[in-house]
A tleap script that builds the chain and sets N, CA, C and O, in Angstrom:
source leaprc.protein.ff14SB
mol = sequence {
  NMET ARG LEU LYS ASN PHE ILE SER LYS GLU
  ASP MET MET ILE GLY LEU ASP THR GLY PHE
  PHE ILE LYS LEU LEU GLU GLY ASP GLU LYS
  ALA ILE SER ILE TRP ASN LEU LEU ILE ASP
  ASP ARG GLU GLU GLY VAL ILE SER CYS ILE
  SER LEU PHE GLU LEU GLU ARG LEU SER LEU
  LYS GLY LYS ILE ASP LYS LYS GLY VAL ASP
  ILE LEU ILE GLU ALA ILE ALA SER ILE CYS
  LEU ILE ALA TRP LEU ASP ASN THR GLN ILE
  MET SER ALA GLY ALA ARG LEU SER HIE SER
  ILE GLY LEU CHIE
}
set mol.1.N position { -19.183 -2.173 -13.641 }
set mol.1.CA position { -18.366 -1.449 -14.026 }
set mol.1.C position { -16.797 -1.910 -14.148 }
set mol.1.O position { -16.271 -2.700 -13.364 }
set mol.2.N position { -16.403 -1.540 -14.810 }
set mol.2.CA position { -15.230 -1.821 -16.135 }
set mol.2.C position { -14.206 -1.042 -14.916 }
set mol.2.O position { -14.622 -0.007 -14.395 }
set mol.3.N position { -12.612 -1.719 -14.438 }
set mol.3.CA position { -11.770 -0.773 -13.359 }
set mol.3.C position { -10.997 0.605 -14.830 }
set mol.3.O position { -10.283 1.581 -14.598 }
set mol.4.N position { -11.535 0.103 -16.249 }
set mol.4.CA position { -10.741 0.965 -17.077 }
set mol.4.C position { -11.332 2.863 -16.980 }
set mol.4.O position { -10.946 4.026 -17.103 }
set mol.5.N position { -12.514 2.000 -16.671 }
set mol.5.CA position { -13.887 3.350 -16.744 }
set mol.5.C position { -13.779 4.329 -15.113 }
set mol.5.O position { -14.326 5.399 -14.846 }
set mol.6.N position { -12.997 3.594 -14.372 }
set mol.6.CA position { -13.364 3.794 -12.951 }
set mol.6.C position { -11.419 4.973 -12.892 }
set mol.6.O position { -11.343 6.063 -12.324 }
set mol.7.N position { -10.741 4.584 -13.304 }
set mol.7.CA position { -9.730 5.535 -13.084 }
set mol.7.C position { -8.879 5.535 -14.368 }
set mol.7.O position { -8.405 4.533 -14.902 }
set mol.8.N position { -8.769 6.698 -14.745 }
set mol.8.CA position { -8.230 7.784 -15.594 }
set mol.8.C position { -6.976 7.636 -15.422 }
set mol.8.O position { -6.499 7.772 -14.295 }
set mol.9.N position { -6.043 7.268 -16.719 }
set mol.9.CA position { -4.340 7.785 -17.071 }
set mol.9.C position { -3.929 8.920 -15.900 }
set mol.9.O position { -2.859 8.655 -15.351 }
set mol.10.N position { -4.513 9.985 -15.486 }
set mol.10.CA position { -3.917 10.742 -15.065 }
set mol.10.C position { -3.974 10.485 -13.197 }
set mol.10.O position { -3.134 11.043 -12.491 }
set mol.11.N position { -4.907 9.717 -12.679 }
set mol.11.CA position { -5.156 8.659 -11.358 }
set mol.11.C position { -4.361 8.264 -11.218 }
set mol.11.O position { -3.812 8.599 -10.169 }
set mol.12.N position { -3.740 7.416 -11.958 }
set mol.12.CA position { -3.327 6.233 -11.659 }
set mol.12.C position { -1.897 6.381 -10.067 }
set mol.12.O position { -0.967 7.156 -9.844 }
set mol.13.N position { -2.257 5.632 -9.616 }
set mol.13.CA position { -1.450 5.400 -8.332 }
set mol.13.C position { -0.315 4.441 -8.390 }
set mol.13.O position { 0.177 4.277 -9.507 }
set mol.14.N position { 0.169 3.807 -7.441 }
set mol.14.CA position { 0.999 2.560 -7.466 }
set mol.14.C position { 0.371 1.985 -6.167 }
set mol.14.O position { 0.692 2.746 -5.254 }
set mol.15.N position { -0.398 0.950 -5.693 }
set mol.15.CA position { -0.880 0.515 -4.466 }
set mol.15.C position { 0.299 -0.221 -4.226 }
set mol.15.O position { 1.053 -0.511 -5.154 }
set mol.16.N position { 0.614 -0.686 -2.564 }
set mol.16.CA position { 1.025 -1.025 -1.404 }
set mol.16.C position { 0.794 -2.141 -0.230 }
set mol.16.O position { 0.301 -1.922 0.877 }
set mol.17.N position { 1.204 -3.222 -0.667 }
set mol.17.CA position { 0.441 -4.086 0.178 }
set mol.17.C position { 1.531 -4.406 1.173 }
set mol.17.O position { 2.745 -4.205 1.176 }
set mol.18.N position { 0.602 -5.029 2.101 }
set mol.18.CA position { 1.576 -5.275 3.438 }
set mol.18.C position { 3.178 -6.152 2.806 }
set mol.18.O position { 4.227 -6.069 3.445 }
set mol.19.N position { 3.097 -6.723 1.852 }
set mol.19.CA position { 4.231 -7.173 1.027 }
set mol.19.C position { 5.676 -6.329 1.076 }
set mol.19.O position { 6.797 -6.270 1.581 }
set mol.20.N position { 4.481 -5.565 -0.108 }
set mol.20.CA position { 6.007 -4.093 0.055 }
set mol.20.C position { 6.905 -3.729 1.065 }
set mol.20.O position { 8.130 -3.623 1.000 }
set mol.21.N position { 6.049 -3.529 2.127 }
set mol.21.CA position { 6.874 -2.765 3.097 }
set mol.21.C position { 7.365 -3.673 3.992 }
set mol.21.O position { 8.047 -3.201 4.903 }
set mol.22.N position { 7.146 -5.186 3.959 }
set mol.22.CA position { 8.160 -5.224 4.574 }
set mol.22.C position { 9.009 -5.310 4.041 }
set mol.22.O position { 10.044 -4.920 4.582 }
set mol.23.N position { 9.089 -6.044 2.248 }
set mol.23.CA position { 10.404 -5.798 1.947 }
set mol.23.C position { 11.020 -4.893 1.544 }
set mol.23.O position { 12.068 -5.096 0.932 }
set mol.24.N position { 10.413 -3.267 1.836 }
set mol.24.CA position { 11.217 -2.083 2.239 }
set mol.24.C position { 11.901 -2.361 3.767 }
set mol.24.O position { 13.129 -2.319 3.824 }
set mol.25.N position { 11.252 -2.600 4.817 }
set mol.25.CA position { 11.669 -2.795 6.205 }
set mol.25.C position { 12.607 -4.045 5.762 }
set mol.25.O position { 13.058 -4.461 6.830 }
set mol.26.N position { 13.115 -4.837 4.725 }
set mol.26.CA position { 14.381 -5.857 4.747 }
set mol.26.C position { 15.474 -4.787 4.057 }
set mol.26.O position { 16.557 -5.085 4.561 }
set mol.27.N position { 15.596 -4.078 3.464 }
set mol.27.CA position { 15.979 -3.239 2.314 }
set mol.27.C position { 16.398 -3.827 1.203 }
set mol.27.O position { 17.504 -4.149 0.769 }
set mol.28.N position { 15.001 -3.929 0.716 }
set mol.28.CA position { 15.293 -4.351 -0.591 }
set mol.28.C position { 14.919 -3.452 -1.996 }
set mol.28.O position { 13.830 -3.012 -2.365 }
set mol.29.N position { 15.972 -3.380 -2.490 }
set mol.29.CA position { 16.614 -2.197 -3.278 }
set mol.29.C position { 15.247 -1.703 -3.809 }
set mol.29.O position { 14.688 -0.737 -3.289 }
set mol.30.N position { 14.627 -2.496 -5.032 }
set mol.30.CA position { 13.842 -1.974 -5.646 }
set mol.30.C position { 12.580 -1.397 -4.920 }
set mol.30.O position { 12.021 -0.394 -5.363 }
set mol.31.N position { 11.927 -2.359 -3.253 }
set mol.31.CA position { 11.420 -1.075 -2.842 }
set mol.31.C position { 11.235 -0.038 -2.327 }
set mol.31.O position { 10.239 0.526 -1.873 }
set mol.32.N position { 12.507 0.258 -2.439 }
set mol.32.CA position { 13.563 1.243 -1.578 }
set mol.32.C position { 13.323 2.225 -2.683 }
set mol.32.O position { 13.103 3.430 -2.560 }
set mol.33.N position { 13.411 1.437 -3.909 }
set mol.33.CA position { 13.297 2.469 -5.332 }
set mol.33.C position { 11.680 3.089 -5.498 }
set mol.33.O position { 11.491 4.306 -5.475 }
set mol.34.N position { 11.211 2.685 -5.567 }
set mol.34.CA position { 9.702 2.928 -4.984 }
set mol.34.C position { 9.789 4.023 -4.721 }
set mol.34.O position { 10.003 5.041 -5.379 }
set mol.35.N position { 9.491 3.667 -2.986 }
set mol.35.CA position { 9.233 4.375 -2.174 }
set mol.35.C position { 10.013 5.670 -2.052 }
set mol.35.O position { 9.685 6.572 -1.281 }
set mol.36.N position { 11.207 5.714 -2.967 }
set mol.36.CA position { 12.146 7.457 -2.929 }
set mol.36.C position { 10.645 8.078 -4.039 }
set mol.36.O position { 10.041 9.143 -3.921 }
set mol.37.N position { 10.453 7.167 -4.870 }
set mol.37.CA position { 9.866 8.069 -6.358 }
set mol.37.C position { 8.843 8.213 -5.475 }
set mol.37.O position { 8.249 9.162 -5.987 }
set mol.38.N position { 7.988 7.809 -4.118 }
set mol.38.CA position { 6.858 8.174 -2.899 }
set mol.38.C position { 7.150 9.742 -2.838 }
set mol.38.O position { 6.710 10.827 -3.216 }
set mol.39.N position { 8.339 9.056 -2.001 }
set mol.39.CA position { 8.905 10.780 -1.262 }
set mol.39.C position { 8.763 11.819 -2.024 }
set mol.39.O position { 7.852 12.647 -1.997 }
set mol.40.N position { 9.838 11.762 -2.831 }
set mol.40.CA position { 9.795 12.651 -3.911 }
set mol.40.C position { 8.630 13.390 -5.043 }
set mol.40.O position { 8.769 14.350 -5.801 }
set mol.41.N position { 7.391 12.441 -4.769 }
set mol.41.CA position { 6.912 13.548 -5.430 }
set mol.41.C position { 6.178 13.432 -6.641 }
set mol.41.O position { 5.233 14.008 -7.180 }
set mol.42.N position { 7.422 11.899 -7.024 }
set mol.42.CA position { 6.941 11.460 -8.675 }
set mol.42.C position { 6.402 10.532 -8.811 }
set mol.42.O position { 6.533 9.929 -9.876 }
set mol.43.N position { 5.560 10.022 -7.776 }
set mol.43.CA position { 4.244 8.943 -7.986 }
set mol.43.C position { 3.714 9.441 -6.657 }
set mol.43.O position { 4.123 10.258 -5.832 }
set mol.44.N position { 2.421 8.478 -6.772 }
set mol.44.CA position { 1.237 8.536 -5.136 }
set mol.44.C position { 1.001 7.627 -5.082 }
set mol.44.O position { 0.356 7.091 -5.982 }
set mol.45.N position { 1.334 7.091 -4.182 }
set mol.45.CA position { 1.015 5.952 -3.337 }
set mol.45.C position { -0.879 5.582 -2.575 }
set mol.45.O position { -1.461 6.595 -2.187 }
set mol.46.N position { -1.472 4.542 -2.463 }
set mol.46.CA position { -2.151 4.159 -2.459 }
set mol.46.C position { -1.804 3.029 -1.274 }
set mol.46.O position { -0.778 2.349 -1.299 }
set mol.47.N position { -2.948 2.931 -0.109 }
set mol.47.CA position { -2.117 1.286 0.665 }
set mol.47.C position { -3.976 1.551 1.267 }
set mol.47.O position { -4.643 2.586 1.264 }
set mol.48.N position { -4.372 0.035 1.763 }
set mol.48.CA position { -5.030 -0.568 2.271 }
set mol.48.C position { -5.002 -0.624 3.411 }
set mol.48.O position { -4.062 -1.277 3.865 }
set mol.49.N position { -6.079 0.071 4.522 }
set mol.49.CA position { -6.018 0.194 5.938 }
set mol.49.C position { -5.613 -0.905 6.307 }
set mol.49.O position { -4.575 -0.853 6.967 }
set mol.50.N position { -6.112 -2.073 6.104 }
set mol.50.CA position { -5.734 -3.525 6.173 }
set mol.50.C position { -4.301 -3.983 6.390 }
set mol.50.O position { -3.990 -4.907 7.142 }
set mol.51.N position { -3.191 -3.031 5.439 }
set mol.51.CA position { -2.206 -3.211 5.650 }
set mol.51.C position { -1.370 -2.612 6.844 }
set mol.51.O position { -0.287 -2.938 7.330 }
set mol.52.N position { -2.399 -1.480 7.176 }
set mol.52.CA position { -1.757 -0.735 8.234 }
set mol.52.C position { -2.075 -2.110 9.919 }
set mol.52.O position { -1.260 -2.385 10.799 }
set mol.53.N position { -3.248 -2.540 9.782 }
set mol.53.CA position { -3.189 -3.988 10.589 }
set mol.53.C position { -2.035 -4.453 10.810 }
set mol.53.O position { -1.334 -4.470 11.822 }
set mol.54.N position { -1.845 -4.961 9.416 }
set mol.54.CA position { -1.098 -6.541 9.900 }
set mol.54.C position { 0.137 -6.103 10.048 }
set mol.54.O position { 0.698 -6.672 10.984 }
set mol.55.N position { 1.050 -5.010 9.284 }
set mol.55.CA position { 2.215 -4.697 10.148 }
set mol.55.C position { 1.606 -4.135 11.370 }
set mol.55.O position { 2.676 -3.831 11.896 }
set mol.56.N position { 1.045 -3.898 11.917 }
set mol.56.CA position { 1.065 -3.797 13.419 }
set mol.56.C position { 1.207 -5.128 13.992 }
set mol.56.O position { 2.120 -5.585 14.681 }
set mol.57.N position { -0.203 -5.825 13.448 }
set mol.57.CA position { 0.469 -7.161 14.136 }
set mol.57.C position { 1.280 -7.836 13.650 }
set mol.57.O position { 1.295 -8.863 14.329 }
set mol.58.N position { 2.052 -7.918 12.805 }
set mol.58.CA position { 3.627 -8.548 12.863 }
set mol.58.C position { 4.253 -8.071 13.801 }
set mol.58.O position { 4.545 -8.686 14.827 }
set mol.59.N position { 4.496 -7.048 13.579 }
set mol.59.CA position { 5.473 -6.114 14.963 }
set mol.59.C position { 4.912 -6.765 15.999 }
set mol.59.O position { 5.819 -7.546 16.286 }
set mol.60.N position { 3.810 -7.035 16.955 }
set mol.60.CA position { 3.417 -7.839 18.028 }
set mol.60.C position { 3.813 -9.306 17.849 }
set mol.60.O position { 4.313 -9.706 18.901 }
set mol.61.N position { 3.787 -9.990 17.174 }
set mol.61.CA position { 3.866 -11.327 16.641 }
set mol.61.C position { 5.641 -11.457 16.928 }
set mol.61.O position { 6.190 -12.458 17.387 }
set mol.62.N position { 6.362 -10.112 16.506 }
set mol.62.CA position { 7.757 -10.291 16.716 }
set mol.62.C position { 7.875 -10.786 15.553 }
set mol.62.O position { 8.762 -11.625 15.712 }
set mol.63.N position { 7.648 -10.810 14.775 }
set mol.63.CA position { 8.017 -10.991 12.962 }
set mol.63.C position { 8.962 -9.663 12.487 }
set mol.63.O position { 10.087 -9.869 12.032 }
set mol.64.N position { 8.455 -8.354 12.618 }
set mol.64.CA position { 9.225 -7.399 12.217 }
set mol.64.C position { 9.088 -6.329 13.656 }
set mol.64.O position { 8.093 -6.226 14.374 }
set mol.65.N position { 10.350 -5.629 13.801 }
set mol.65.CA position { 10.357 -5.110 14.535 }
set mol.65.C position { 9.854 -3.694 15.324 }
set mol.65.O position { 10.220 -2.646 14.793 }
set mol.66.N position { 9.270 -3.626 16.211 }
set mol.66.CA position { 8.269 -3.357 16.179 }
set mol.66.C position { 8.431 -1.330 16.325 }
set mol.66.O position { 7.517 -0.543 16.079 }
set mol.67.N position { 9.422 -1.071 16.645 }
set mol.67.CA position { 10.175 0.561 16.657 }
set mol.67.C position { 10.084 1.013 14.811 }
set mol.67.O position { 9.812 2.135 14.384 }
set mol.68.N position { 10.367 -0.098 14.054 }
set mol.68.CA position { 10.419 0.607 12.513 }
set mol.68.C position { 8.850 0.756 12.321 }
set mol.68.O position { 8.494 1.763 11.709 }
set mol.69.N position { 8.084 0.076 12.668 }
set mol.69.CA position { 6.928 -0.239 12.318 }
set mol.69.C position { 6.376 0.949 12.400 }
set mol.69.O position { 6.012 1.447 11.335 }
set mol.70.N position { 6.129 1.851 13.874 }
set mol.70.CA position { 5.605 2.423 14.599 }
set mol.70.C position { 6.263 3.717 12.997 }
set mol.70.O position { 5.487 4.371 12.300 }
set mol.71.N position { 7.548 3.710 12.875 }
set mol.71.CA position { 8.111 5.474 12.157 }
set mol.71.C position { 7.740 4.657 10.641 }
set mol.71.O position { 6.824 5.304 10.132 }
set mol.72.N position { 8.045 3.696 9.907 }
set mol.72.CA position { 6.901 3.263 8.902 }
set mol.72.C position { 5.615 3.874 8.491 }
set mol.72.O position { 5.299 4.575 7.530 }
set mol.73.N position { 4.697 3.201 9.930 }
set mol.73.CA position { 3.118 3.803 9.936 }
set mol.73.C position { 2.816 4.993 9.489 }
set mol.73.O position { 2.121 5.254 8.506 }
set mol.74.N position { 3.690 6.215 10.700 }
set mol.74.CA position { 3.857 7.268 10.525 }
set mol.74.C position { 4.248 8.155 9.010 }
set mol.74.O position { 3.721 9.206 8.645 }
set mol.75.N position { 5.297 7.395 8.311 }
set mol.75.CA position { 5.620 7.963 7.373 }
set mol.75.C position { 4.588 7.326 5.978 }
set mol.75.O position { 4.660 7.738 4.820 }
set mol.76.N position { 3.723 6.311 6.453 }
set mol.76.CA position { 2.864 6.112 5.857 }
set mol.76.C position { 1.840 7.012 5.208 }
set mol.76.O position { 1.675 7.414 4.056 }
set mol.77.N position { 1.094 7.217 6.565 }
set mol.77.CA position { 0.176 8.264 6.858 }
set mol.77.C position { 0.452 9.733 5.921 }
set mol.77.O position { -0.304 10.429 5.243 }
set mol.78.N position { 1.912 9.814 6.249 }
set mol.78.CA position { 2.143 11.472 5.662 }
set mol.78.C position { 2.288 11.118 4.087 }
set mol.78.O position { 1.673 11.873 3.334 }
set mol.79.N position { 2.780 10.414 3.694 }
set mol.79.CA position { 3.228 10.067 1.983 }
set mol.79.C position { 2.125 9.229 1.169 }
set mol.79.O position { 1.809 9.455 0.001 }
set mol.80.N position { 1.512 8.060 2.122 }
set mol.80.CA position { 0.673 7.305 1.146 }
set mol.80.C position { -1.059 8.010 0.899 }
set mol.80.O position { -1.295 8.785 1.827 }
set mol.81.N position { -2.070 7.925 0.052 }
set mol.81.CA position { -3.037 7.692 0.254 }
set mol.81.C position { -3.892 6.389 1.215 }
set mol.81.O position { -3.599 5.286 0.752 }
set mol.82.N position { -4.917 6.296 2.492 }
set mol.82.CA position { -4.426 5.172 2.679 }
set mol.82.C position { -6.274 5.081 2.412 }
set mol.82.O position { -7.039 6.004 2.693 }
set mol.83.N position { -6.664 3.846 1.861 }
set mol.83.CA position { -8.228 3.422 1.646 }
set mol.83.C position { -8.711 2.927 2.638 }
set mol.83.O position { -8.245 1.875 3.076 }
set mol.84.N position { -9.623 3.472 3.162 }
set mol.84.CA position { -9.937 3.704 4.406 }
set mol.84.C position { -11.616 2.435 3.885 }
set mol.84.O position { -12.394 2.688 2.966 }
set mol.85.N position { -11.680 1.437 4.631 }
set mol.85.CA position { -12.900 0.139 4.695 }
set mol.85.C position { -14.335 0.895 4.212 }
set mol.85.O position { -15.227 0.261 3.647 }
set mol.86.N position { -14.427 2.289 4.502 }
set mol.86.CA position { -16.005 2.467 4.123 }
set mol.86.C position { -16.090 2.990 2.459 }
set mol.86.O position { -17.165 3.132 1.877 }
set mol.87.N position { -14.786 3.235 1.844 }
set mol.87.CA position { -15.102 3.240 0.315 }
set mol.87.C position { -15.568 2.069 -0.483 }
set mol.87.O position { -14.767 1.250 -0.935 }
set mol.88.N position { -16.802 1.987 -0.652 }
set mol.88.CA position { -17.812 0.697 -1.524 }
set mol.88.C position { -16.571 0.931 -2.533 }
set mol.88.O position { -15.708 0.061 -2.654 }
set mol.89.N position { -16.534 1.874 -3.088 }
set mol.89.CA position { -16.186 1.828 -5.121 }
set mol.89.C position { -15.161 1.375 -4.998 }
set mol.89.O position { -14.750 0.575 -5.838 }
set mol.90.N position { -14.109 1.877 -3.484 }
set mol.90.CA position { -12.369 1.740 -3.700 }
set mol.90.C position { -12.139 0.014 -3.429 }
set mol.90.O position { -11.205 -0.638 -3.896 }
set mol.91.N position { -13.121 -0.460 -2.653 }
set mol.91.CA position { -13.039 -2.028 -2.661 }
set mol.91.C position { -13.752 -3.072 -4.137 }
set mol.91.O position { -13.461 -4.182 -4.582 }
set mol.92.N position { -14.278 -2.535 -4.335 }
set mol.92.CA position { -15.081 -2.908 -5.513 }
set mol.92.C position { -14.086 -2.921 -6.363 }
set mol.92.O position { -13.631 -3.995 -6.755 }
set mol.93.N position { -13.702 -1.996 -6.688 }
set mol.93.CA position { -12.368 -2.121 -8.036 }
set mol.93.C position { -11.168 -2.781 -7.533 }
set mol.93.O position { -10.417 -3.372 -8.309 }
set mol.94.N position { -10.990 -2.728 -6.530 }
set mol.94.CA position { -10.078 -3.692 -5.582 }
set mol.94.C position { -10.193 -5.152 -5.808 }
set mol.94.O position { -9.288 -5.852 -6.262 }
set mol.95.N position { -11.132 -5.478 -5.528 }
set mol.95.CA position { -12.343 -6.816 -5.630 }
set mol.95.C position { -11.621 -6.954 -7.332 }
set mol.95.O position { -10.700 -7.502 -7.938 }
set mol.96.N position { -12.200 -6.494 -7.431 }
set mol.96.CA position { -12.114 -6.968 -9.616 }
set mol.96.C position { -11.018 -6.974 -10.167 }
set mol.96.O position { -10.640 -7.841 -10.955 }
set mol.97.N position { -10.141 -5.622 -9.670 }
set mol.97.CA position { -8.654 -5.938 -10.296 }
set mol.97.C position { -8.070 -7.082 -9.504 }
set mol.97.O position { -7.424 -7.942 -10.103 }
set mol.98.N position { -8.230 -7.146 -8.357 }
set mol.98.CA position { -7.423 -8.842 -8.103 }
set mol.98.C position { -7.806 -10.031 -8.445 }
set mol.98.O position { -7.140 -11.052 -8.275 }
set mol.99.N position { -9.217 -9.942 -9.090 }
set mol.99.CA position { -9.697 -10.667 -9.482 }
set mol.99.C position { -9.266 -11.121 -10.719 }
set mol.99.O position { -8.971 -12.281 -11.009 }
set mol.100.N position { -9.238 -9.819 -11.665 }
set mol.100.CA position { -8.783 -9.907 -13.227 }
set mol.100.C position { -7.562 -10.587 -13.299 }
set mol.100.O position { -7.341 -11.434 -14.165 }
set mol.101.N position { -6.759 -10.263 -12.439 }
set mol.101.CA position { -5.239 -10.153 -12.761 }
set mol.101.C position { -4.179 -12.183 -11.867 }
set mol.101.O position { -3.067 -12.709 -11.903 }
set mol.102.N position { -5.879 -12.527 -11.116 }
set mol.102.CA position { -5.828 -13.683 -10.509 }
set mol.102.C position { -4.763 -13.819 -9.501 }
set mol.102.O position { -3.815 -14.597 -9.397 }
set mol.103.N position { -5.402 -12.362 -8.445 }
set mol.103.CA position { -4.523 -12.447 -7.216 }
set mol.103.C position { -5.780 -13.296 -6.259 }
set mol.103.O position { -6.989 -13.187 -6.464 }
set mol.104.N position { -5.180 -14.083 -5.264 }
set mol.104.CA position { -6.560 -15.563 -5.079 }
set mol.104.C position { -6.153 -15.563 -3.508 }
set mol.104.O position { -6.703 -16.342 -2.729 }
savepdb mol mol.pdb
quit
């Protein structure tokens, strides 16, 4: 199955990873701009549940602020679609996409 057959142009979303949210917490202007598009419902965002795990883990290690992460995770849950690991079709599309653009 090719990715272009899986996702139509009308169904396109902005994929957000752990690095995006770290940048957002750091006050990065581009990350804030993208986040505002999601808040204003001008774009739709999707995040892997793995990023929720990673954000929580980073806060427990003291790498990012615990209180900030708790608030952020609540916001993510209300604004973004969370892709849970039980959806094999999404995992397969993600693996193919990351491979096709050289993410390793």
